[in-house]
N, C-alpha and C positions, 0 to 999 in steps of 0.2 A: 503493500499499499504506500509506503513511504517512497519509494521509486516512481509511482506514478504520480503521485502529487509533486514531487521536486522536480520531475520531467514537464510538467504542466505549468510550473513556476519559472522554468527555464524559457518555454515556449512562449509565455505572455511577456516577460521581460525583454526576451528578444525583438519584440515588436514595437517598443517603447519609442516614441520620436524624441530625440535630443535636438532642440532647437540650436541652431547654429549662432555663434559670437557674431557680433555686429561685425568684426572685420571679415569673418568668413563668408557673411552676408553681402558685402561691398564687392568682396572679389569674384563671387560668383557671378553677379550682376554685371561686373566689369568684364568678365570673359563672356557672357552672354550677347553684351552690347559690341564688344570688339568681333565676336564671330558672326552677328547680324550684319554689321556694317562690312566686312571681309564679303559676305554675299553679295551684298550691294554693289561693292566694287567690281564685282567678278560679273554683275549682272546676272546673277543666279537667283532669279524672281521667286523661284519655286522654293528655295531655301530660305530666304528673307521673309517670305510669306509665312512660314512656319514659326516665326517669332512674335507673329500678331497674337493678340491675346485670343483664346477661343471664342469669346464673342464677337471679336471683329470679323474672325474667319466665317463664322457662323451668317453674318452678315453681308459680306462680301468674299465672292468666290476668287481664286487665283487670277482667272481672267480679267477682274474688274481691277485686282490689286495692280497687275502688271500693266492696265492701261492708266492707272492713276499715277505713273512714276514722273518722277521731276525732272522738267527740260535740262537741269544743270548736269554738266559731265564731271561727276566726283571723281577726284584724284587720290585723295588720301582722308583718313579720318583718324582722330586719336582720343583717346579717353582722357581726359584732364581729371576726372574725380567721379566720386559717387557719395551721394549724400541718402543715407536712409532715414527717413521720419519716423517709420512704424516697421514692425517685422515683415510687412506686407506691401510696401510701396518705398520706391526709391528715384532718386532724380541723378540721371547720369547726365554731366557736363562733356561736352565734345567740343573739338576744333575739327571743322570739317572745310577742306581744301576742295575748290572747283574750279573748272576753266570757265573763264569769260572772254568776252572780246578783248577786252584791256590786258589779259593774263590771268595768272592764278591769284584766286582770293582766297583767304583762309578767314572763317567767321566762326565765332563762338556758337553753340546751339545747345539745348536740352532735351532729353528725353525723359519721358515718365515711363516708368517699369513697375510691374506689379506681379505679386506671386498669386497663382491661380493653383490651388492644390499644391503639387511638389515643385511646380515648374515656375518661372519668370518669364514675363513676356512685356513687350513693348506697347505702349498706349500708343495707338496711331493719331497723328496730329492732323487737323485739317489744314 
């Protein structure tokens, strides 16, 4: 009997959720933002689409997302920082470089990221 009960205790504790530290949370969001932008720079719209919140993907199919593309020609993106106001929401500060008629321009930009279930997703801005 003791063996069965202790085994059950291991099974229950093995499923416990351990919340990430704020630093771990920022690192995960940073990595997700960098991966998303790597997809955008490669024009891999299917991969970039996967970083949108599930609610956004439910209301916008891949074809509509691809048509919505920005006319700027992105050249580089770097993450300057990540600030998380709660365990489920972060703001990513970016430097985005893109080509214009007068040359390469770099501008600051922010993105909102939210946790949905076990994953982090970007909130699409209009």
